[in-house]
C-alpha positions as CSV (number, residue, x, y, z in Angstrom):
1,M,-44.8,15.4,41.5
2,K,-41.8,13.2,42.2
3,K,-43.0,10.7,39.6
4,L,-43.5,13.4,37.0
5,F,-40.0,14.7,37.6
6,L,-38.5,11.2,37.2
7,L,-40.4,10.6,34.0
8,G,-39.3,13.9,32.6
9,G,-35.7,13.2,33.5
10,L,-35.9,9.7,31.9
11,A,-37.4,11.2,28.7
12,I,-34.5,13.7,28.4
13,V,-31.9,10.9,28.9
14,L,-33.5,8.7,26.2
15,L,-33.9,11.7,23.8
16,A,-30.2,12.6,24.3
17,A,-29.1,8.9,23.7
18,C,-31.1,8.7,20.4
19,T,-29.7,12.1,19.2
20,S,-26.2,10.9,20.0
21,N,-26.5,7.7,18.0
22,T,-28.0,9.5,15.1
23,R,-25.0,11.8,15.0
24,K,-22.6,8.9,15.1
25,E,-24.3,7.1,12.3
26,T,-24.3,10.3,10.1
27,S,-20.7,11.1,10.7
28,S,-19.6,7.5,10.1
29,T,-21.5,7.5,6.8
30,Q,-19.9,10.8,5.8
31,D,-16.4,9.5,6.7
32,T,-16.8,6.4,4.5
33,T,-18.1,8.5,1.6
34,A,-15.1,10.8,1.9
35,I,-12.7,7.9,1.8
36,A,-14.4,6.2,-1.2
37,T,-14.3,9.4,-3.3
38,D,-10.8,10.5,-2.4
39,T,-9.0,10.9,-5.8
40,V,-6.4,13.4,-4.6
41,H,-4.2,11.2,-2.4
42,T,-2.0,8.6,-4.1
43,S,0.9,6.5,-3.1
44,Q,3.2,9.0,-4.9
45,N,2.0,12.0,-3.0
46,S,0.8,10.5,0.3
47,L,3.3,7.8,1.3
48,D,6.9,8.0,2.3
49,W,7.8,5.8,-0.7
50,S,11.5,6.6,-1.1
51,G,13.9,4.2,0.6
52,T,15.3,0.6,0.4
53,Y,13.1,-2.4,-0.1
54,K,14.3,-6.0,0.3
55,G,12.9,-9.5,-0.1
56,I,13.5,-13.0,-1.4
57,L,11.5,-13.7,-4.5
58,P,10.6,-17.1,-5.7
59,C,12.9,-18.8,-8.2
60,A,12.0,-21.8,-10.5
61,D,15.4,-23.6,-10.1
62,C,17.0,-22.1,-7.0
63,P,16.1,-21.4,-3.4
64,G,15.2,-17.8,-4.1
65,I,16.3,-14.4,-5.5
66,E,17.6,-11.9,-2.9
67,T,16.2,-8.6,-4.3
68,T,16.9,-5.1,-3.3
69,V,15.2,-2.0,-4.8
70,V,16.2,1.5,-3.8
71,L,13.7,4.2,-4.7
72,N,15.2,7.7,-4.6
73,A,13.2,10.9,-4.1
74,N,14.6,12.3,-7.4
75,D,12.7,9.6,-9.3
76,T,15.7,7.3,-9.9
77,F,16.2,3.8,-8.7
78,S,18.8,1.1,-8.2
79,Y,18.0,-2.6,-8.5
80,M,20.0,-5.7,-7.4
81,A,19.1,-9.3,-7.7
82,K,21.3,-12.2,-6.5
83,Y,20.3,-15.8,-7.1
84,Q,20.9,-17.9,-4.0
85,D,23.2,-20.9,-4.5
86,R,24.6,-19.4,-7.7
87,D,27.3,-17.1,-8.7
88,F,24.9,-14.8,-10.6
89,K,23.9,-11.3,-9.7
90,T,22.4,-8.5,-11.8
91,E,22.4,-4.8,-11.0
92,D,20.8,-1.9,-12.8
93,K,19.9,1.8,-12.4
94,G,17.4,4.0,-14.1
95,K,14.4,6.3,-13.9
96,I,11.1,5.8,-12.0
97,M,7.9,6.3,-14.0
98,W,4.6,6.5,-12.1
99,H,1.5,4.8,-13.5
100,D,-2.1,4.2,-12.4
101,N,-2.5,7.7,-11.0
102,G,0.6,7.4,-8.8
103,S,0.1,4.0,-7.3
104,V,2.5,1.9,-9.4
105,V,6.2,2.6,-10.1
106,H,7.7,1.4,-13.3
107,L,11.4,0.7,-13.0
108,K,13.0,1.0,-16.5
109,G,16.7,0.6,-16.8
110,Q,19.1,-1.0,-19.3
111,E,18.2,-4.5,-18.1
112,T,15.3,-3.8,-15.8
113,D,11.7,-3.5,-16.8
114,L,9.6,-4.1,-13.6
115,K,6.4,-2.7,-12.1
116,Y,5.6,-2.5,-8.4
117,K,2.5,-1.4,-6.6
118,V,3.5,1.0,-3.9
119,G,2.0,0.3,-0.5
120,E,2.6,1.4,3.1
121,N,6.3,0.3,3.7
122,Q,6.2,-2.3,0.9
123,L,6.5,-2.8,-2.8
124,I,4.3,-5.5,-4.4
125,Q,5.8,-6.9,-7.7
126,L,3.4,-7.0,-10.6
127,D,3.4,-9.3,-13.6
128,T,4.4,-8.2,-17.1
129,E,0.9,-6.9,-17.7
130,G,1.0,-4.7,-14.6
131,K,-1.4,-7.0,-12.6
132,E,-0.9,-8.3,-9.1
133,I,0.5,-11.8,-9.0
134,T,-1.9,-14.3,-7.6
135,G,-1.7,-17.9,-6.3
136,A,0.1,-19.7,-3.6
137,L,3.4,-17.8,-4.0
138,S,1.8,-14.3,-4.2
139,K,2.9,-13.4,-0.7
140,Y,6.5,-13.9,-1.7
141,Y,6.4,-11.1,-4.3
142,I,6.4,-8.4,-1.6
143,L,9.5,-6.4,-0.8
144,A,9.6,-4.8,2.7
145,K,10.9,-1.3,3.4
146,Q,14.0,-1.4,5.5
């Protein structure tokens, strides 16, 4: 009788463990599917994108370009770029245009025509075609939110 009771208890424990693992696998699969098909959330409506972003961008004939971009919640921006070791600075203001379903900001001013991919606390500068810059210097085209 004692052995029958132990075997019954062991069977219940094993059955519970199998059921628990099955539930975890199912919910994990469902979570992944939900993330993959999420078309409602974008950088524009999900991230705290407004603020000041700074970084030093690569320069062909100087140590770097100190760059500051301020994105305002009213869809305006200000831009400042100062070339290190030079007495040259450019400033501009304008409107923000959102592209790629709210993941890219296009800064269009009188002298500025730049696109940035908006990420969590960062702006990633894109090339003139709107593609991410690749290569050895790609990590230097990221502006960090201050």
